N, C-alpha and C positions, 0 to 999 in steps of 0.2 A: 562427887556425885553429878551424874549428867543433869542436865536441865530437864525438868518434868515437862512432859508433852501437854497440850491443852485438856485432854480428857483425864490425864493423871492428876492434874491440879484440881480438877472438879471432885474427884473422889477423896483427895487428901483433905479438901475444905469441908466435905460432907460430914466427915467423922462416921461414917457408915462402916459396920463390919462387913467385909467383903468375901470372907472365906472362913472355913472352921473344920476341924476334924470331927467325927462323930464319936460316939461312945464305943464304937465296935473297932476292935484291933483283931487281926488274923495272924497267924504264925506265918512270918515273912518267908522263911526258907520253904515251908511246905506250899505256901501260896505259889512261890516261883517255880518249884518243881512241877507242880500240877499245871501251871500255865504253860510252861515249855512243853509238856506233854501234849497239851491241846493243840499247841501250835504245830508240833511235829506230826500229829495225827491228822492235820487238815491238808488236803491235796491243794495244789496250785488253783485249780479252778474254782475253789471255794473261797479263796482269799480276795477280798476286795482290794482294789489298787486305786480307788478314787482319791485324787489330789496327791498322789505319790510324788515325792521329791527325787526318789533314787531309782524309780521304776520297779521297786519291791512292793510287797502288800503292806497295807495300811490299817486294815481291819478284819477281824474274823468274827462273824455272827456267832452268839451263843444262843440267844433266844430272840425271836422276832414275831410280830404280828402280821397276819396276812393283810390286814386293814391298816388304816391310819392309827397313829397315837390317839388314845382317847376313845377308840371304837371298842365294840363288845367282841371283836375278833379275838379268837382264843390264841394263846402264845404257842409258837411252834420252836421246839428245841432242835438244835443242831447236834450232830454227833460229837463236836468239840467239847460240849458241856459234860459229856460223861467222864472227862477227864479232870473236871474241877468240882469234886463234891464238897470241898471246903467252901467255895463261893456259894454252892447251891444251898447247903445247910446253914451257914452263917449269915448270909445275905438275902439271896433270892426267895428263901422260904420264910422270911420273918412274917409273922401274923400281921396282917393288915397292910402290908407293902404291896402296892399296885404297880407291878412291873409292866413297862411298856416295850422294853428291849434291851438287850445287852450284848456288848461286843468286847472283845480284846483289841485294843487300839495300839498301834506302834508308831512311833516318831523315830525316824532313823537317826543315826549319829550324824550331827551337824544340821539337823532339821531345825527349821523356824516356821510356825504357823503364825503369820503376820496378824497384826491387830484386826479384830473382827468382833462381832457380837452375836448372841443367841438369846431367844426367848426361853431361857431356862434359869430358873432360880426358885427359892423357896417361897417367894411372895407371889408367884405366877403358878399357872395351871401344871406346869411340868417343870422338872428338875433333873439335873444330871448328877449323879453320885459317881465319884471316882475312886476306884480301889487301886491304890499304887502298888505295882508289882516289881518293877525294875527302874530305880531311880538313880541315874548317874549323878555324882556330885555336882556337876556343872549345870544339870537341867533344872529348869524352874518355869513357873507360870506367872506372868503378870496378870492382875486383875486391877485395872486402873493403876494406882501408884504402889500398889503392894506387890512385893516379889516373894512368891510362895513356893515351897518345896516340902511336901509331906513324906514321912518316911514309908518305906515298903510295909505293906500289911495294914495300912491306914485307910479307912474309908472316909472321904472327905467331900465337901461340895463347896461351890462358890456362887456369888451372884454374877452369873455369866450373861446377864442381860447389859452389863457394863462392859465397855471395851476391854478386850484381854488378848494377850499374846502368849504363845508357848514356844519356848527356846531349849535347844538341847545342842549346845556347842561342842558336847563330848564326843568320844570316840566309840560310844556304846549306845545302842538302841534304848529308848525310853519306853516301857511298857505300863500300860494301866487298863484296867477293865472298867468300862462305863456301863453304869446302870441307869437307864432312864426310866422315871417313874411319874405317876400321877401324884400331885402334893396333896397330902392329907395330913390330919393331926399326927397319925403314926410316924410318917417320915420326918415331920418337923420336931418330933420329941427326940429324935437323935442328935439334934444339933441346938446351939445355944439359940434362945429366943431373939437375941439381937441381930441374928443373920437374916431374919424375915420381918422384922419390926418396921413399921413406917412404911408400907407398901407404896402408898402414894408418893412419898418422898423419894423412895429408890426409883420408881418409875420416871419421875420429873429428872432426876439426876442422870438416869440412864440415857434419857432422850437428849439431854444437854450433851452428854459425851458422845453419844452417836452423831449428833449433828457436828460436833467439833471434829471427828474422825472423818465424817463425808466431806467436810470442808477441807481439811488437810489433803484427802485423796484427790479432790477436784482441783487443787492448786498445783 
């Protein structure tokens, strides 16, 4: 086993639960079929290429707000969502779920999203739920010291305030649907309480990890 990086040692020592699957499972084959239909129906000019590693698209918007996350701006749906009734009925329409935005996200074959951090977790105001669509055997996500890969059809989330990295050394694209939500009791009820317990301790550990990552970058 490779030696742990400083921020990985911190999460290992903390004993915190860093990610978990929700109680929601979707039919993996049908989800994949609908997602591919949504991609095929989206013209090149409607595909985001931000951060592209291979020049191809990285994200397709399904729903978005005209204003900032957390604002009262209404959600605007894109035509791509018409091809994903499974997502809409099983996830986006859950009573009490406050959706801020949703996108199909593509990580290309051979892609690496290097260590970074986001203010998204169930103990924070915003969280990112991820619906696994196409998960190559070799693709995984590091959150701190934990190496994670959830099967297709699984809705999961993690403490993304901790340093994390996404790797896809396979020869196949990795596809997920991201659903960004306002954190409330409803969304928390989908996951184990241990994933959002001890908010102060999580924030302290996350800042320690971020400091260690920034130190490594500067060195």
